[in-house]
C-alpha positions as a printed Julia matrix, in Angstrom:
49×3 Matrix{Float64}:
  -0.47  -0.11    0.21
   0.79   3.81   -1.22
   1.85   6.11    2.03
   1.64  10.23    2.05
   3.31  12.92    3.95
   1.13  15.31    4.95
   1.82  18.97    6.48
   0.56  19.7     9.71
  -2.17  22.04    8.45
  -3.64  19.46    6.01
  -4.25  17.7     9.17
  -5.74  19.32   10.76
  -8.54  20.17    7.87
  -9.0   17.15    8.29
  -9.43  16.55   11.35
 -12.04  19.49   11.56
 -13.74  16.65    8.83
 -13.49  14.13   10.94
 -16.97  12.37   11.8
 -16.7   10.77   15.95
 -13.18   7.97   15.52
 -12.91   8.43   11.42
  -9.54   7.24   10.18
  -7.81   9.31    7.9
  -8.32   6.23    5.52
 -11.69   7.08    5.65
 -11.82  10.62    4.76
  -9.73  10.5     2.67
 -11.86   8.18    0.28
 -14.89   9.58    1.05
 -13.4   13.29   -0.26
 -12.19  10.86   -3.52
 -16.52   9.28   -4.06
 -17.02  12.9    -3.69
 -14.79  14.71   -5.87
 -14.83  11.7    -8.75
 -18.91  11.66   -8.58
 -18.96  16.0    -8.74
 -16.1   15.2   -12.15
 -18.76  12.54  -13.47
 -21.67  15.01  -13.0
 -19.69  17.55  -15.08
 -18.44  15.15  -17.77
 -22.14  14.04  -18.56
 -24.18  17.55  -18.26
 -22.2   19.16  -20.6
 -23.66  15.93  -22.95
 -27.29  17.48  -22.83
 -28.36  19.4   -25.13
């Protein structure tokens, strides 16, 4: 599994988003899923006329 290093500011921002005992892995996965869902919405939104 890959590992990344986060600076203190990023950790503070993640801590603000965490719910209860949510792990950093869980919050990052959730953020990626949201990003991907919005990207798909924007991509398909241009297909309609």
